[in-house]
C-alpha positions, 0 to 999 in steps of 0.5 A: 499499500502506497501512503501519501505522507505529504500531510506529515511533512506539513505537520513536521514543518509547522510545529515545533514541540512533538510528543512520541508515544507507543504501546504499553510493553513496547517492543523493538518495532515500537521503540525503534520507530520512536527513536527513528522519528525522533531523530528525524524530528530533532534534524529538523530543530524540533523539540522531542520527547518520548513517553510511553505507558510502560518502562522500557524493557531492560533487554532492549535499553541498548537502543536507548543509551541516552535513557531518553524514553520515559514512562508517563508518571515516572519523571513527567506528569500527564500534564506536561505530556498534553503540553505539546503541539503534536502528539504522534502514536506509533505501532498501536492505534488502539485505546486499551494499549495505550494506558495513562498515555490515552487519557491524555490523547482524550483531552489533549488539544494538540494535533494527534497523528497515528503511524501504525500497521496493526489491523485491530484499531480504534479511532483515537481522533488522529491524522492516521497514516496506516498500513496493515500490510506493513511488516513493521511500523519501522518499515514504514517510518523508513518509507516515510523518510524516503518519500519526504527526503529526510536523512537517516543517520546511523543512529536512526538505521540501527533503530529501524534495523532493529524495529524491522528484523524483530517484526519479521522474525528476522525475516522469516515471517510471511510479511517479509517481501523483496522490498523488506530486503532492499530496505534492510540493505539501505539500513546496512549502508547507513551504518546497521551492523546485522551480526551485532544487533542479532547479538544485542537482540537474541543472544543475551538471554538470562539463565532464569529466562532459560529456565522458564522456556524449559518449564513452559515447553515441557508443559505444552499441549497439542490439540485439535489433531496437532494443529494448535500447540499452547503452553502457560507460564504461572506465577508459580513458574516465574517464582520457581525460576526467578525470571521476569514476566518480560522473559516470556517474550517470544516463547509462543513462537516455539510452539510453532516449531512442531510440524503440522501446527497452524496456531499457537498460544501462550497463557501468562499468569499476571500477579493481579489474577488477569491472563495475558495471552499471545497468539500466533498463526502460520497459515491464513488462520486470523488469530486477531479475530480471535483476540477481538473476541476477548477485547484485545487484537493485533495482526492476523498472524500475530495478536493477543488479549488479557483475560480475567482469571482464573486461568482455568476459566480463561483457558476453557474460553480460548480454547474453545475459540480456537477449536471454533475457528480451526473447524471452519478454517 
């Protein structure tokens, strides 16, 4: 999908103060996209603050060595966030994912902009630049910069390469296209170093995470004649291994390594009793539709939702939903 980015150029040029935000529990696509847009705006002499509803995961702090990305309510108040000319939301357009940042967006007088590639979305009252076929929001930011003639510095290239590679599973997901690889090549030319970034992203796991993965894979179940694989991480698992909730990232994808699986999910018990679900598919099966049944959303092949506990009750509902869509697929 080709986006006309010209209105964004006007917004950039006619305003001076910008706030950039993304979703709760930000991933590398969210953070890399924010940092890249911040770099572009600052090269134009603009004032930029990056404020998210959640803190940056420890594993991704290498993307932000200056520690400039803030969590709302910690070092910056909602009123201070609202005091801006433009508020840009990247990598989401869903109220449920914005937390306290969403409360600011609902009352702000600033111009609101969304840059996003997710299928599930709400009306944030913003000027939208959306491409649900894009492989990553980071790829959209690159295409925006290229279309509008903004330079890609080394720091911007590193941020965007991390954004794109993580959201494409290091180029192995079906969303990867020839153009994705061309963008990757341009980012390498601009200074991104794939070997270094791979090590920083995927080869710094803690021993506690490895132990948690072992428990999760031991408890994995196959249903629907092997077409659906799922596992669970409970509070007892966190306590036994010493792992942190953020260390569950990507465990669900391990379930798709089994031959014959078409979909997978992981259920993660939260401290407040809710159950966080991550859904995955490697076929035409639309897991976003499953997530939306429970107030969640995302992509057709990667989505999520949060259900109230207890775990057994939540699990029964999610399994029933998957069995229905698999029967219809």
